[in-house]
N, C-alpha and C positions, 0 to 999 in steps of 0.2 A: 535595209530597214529604214535608216534615217540618214539624211544628208546634212542635218543641222548638228553643229558641234554641241557636245554636252560636257559638263564639268563635274568633278567629284573630289573626294578627299577622305582622309582618315578621321577617326573619332576625335583626336586632339587638334586637328587642323594644321599640323606641321607639314604634312604631305598632301600636295594638291596635284591634280592632273586634268588633262583635257583629252577628249576623244572627238576626232573629226567626223567619222562615219561609222555607224554600227552595222555590222553584217548580219548578225543574228543574236538571239537571246534564248537561253534555255536553263532548265533546272538540272543540276548534276547531283546524283545520288551515290557517287563512288565513296569508298571508305576514306581515301586520302582527303578529299574535299571536306567531308564531314569532320574529320579530325582537325584539319587546318582551320576550320571556321567555328567548330563547336556547335554546329547546327545539324539538324536532321537531313537537310538538303541545302545546296547552295546555288542561288541564281547567278548566272554569268552572262556577260555580253561578249561577243566575238568581234574583234576589230583587226584590220590589217595592221601589221607591226608598225608601219609608218604613220598610222592614224592615232597612235597613243603617244602622249607626251607628258612627262612630269613637268609641272609648272612651278612647283615650290617644294623644297626639301629634297632629301636624298633617301630613297628607299633602302631598307635592309633586304638582304637576299638569303634564300635558303634553298639548297638543292634537295628537293623532296624525293627524287628518283633520277636515274641516269638520263641526262638530256633535258631535265625539267627544273626550272628555277621559279620559285614563288617570291614575289616582291611584297613587302609589308612595311608598315611604319615601325621603325625601330624603337619609337618612344611608347606608343599606345598599343601596338601589336595588330592593328587592323590589317587584314589581308586585302591586297589590292589587285595583284596581277598573277596570272599563271602563264608562264612562257615555256613552251616546248620548242627547243632550239631548231628542230627540223621543220617546223611549220611556218608558213608565211603570215599567220595571224597569231594574236595573243588573246587571252581572255581576261576580262576585267570584272571584278565583283560588282554585280548590279546594285547591291544595297549600299555601296559607297558613293553612288551618284548623288548630286545635290537634289535631283528630282527623280527618285527611283520609279515612281509611278508613270513616268513618261515613256518607259520601256516595258513591254509585256513579253515574258518568255513565251515561245511558241511550241516547245516540246520538252521532254525529259530524256536524260541519258543515264546510262549505267543503272537502270532500274533493277538489274539482277542483284544489286547491293542495297536496294531501298529498304528503309525501316518501315515497319507497320504504321508508325505514327504519321507518315507522310502520304498515306494512301489517298486522301482526299485533296491533297495539295495540287493545284493546277488541274482540277478535274476536267476531263474532256480533251486535254492536250495529248498528242501522240506520245507514247512511251516506248523507249528503245532499251533493250536489255544491255546493250553496249553502245559505243559511239557509232552513229549511223554513217554509212558511206555517203560521200558528197556526190 
């Protein structure tokens, strides 16, 4: 998607990060992401594990399910990263970028769990009931 580095951080500014290369961006409608974010759907960007770097602060960690760790700011609670240990990539919350409009999601996943209120969100983008095969 993008070869240019982007930066972001949490609400209070204590936790900062840099992403070197974005592989993809999408909307997730799964129940766990909705509960972790408090939103009807959560936009993510996928990056190779080595292309994500915390540049300030120390993230708090929460194991939301076996093999999955979510990183967030321990002070303000902003969700930052979804890390599935068996994957080569991690997912970063798109809304925490310094310029979120610089990245546009290309599809929706886990729409089998989508709330009615998100029906028009990202209209026209492909919608997948589960996570699509690569």
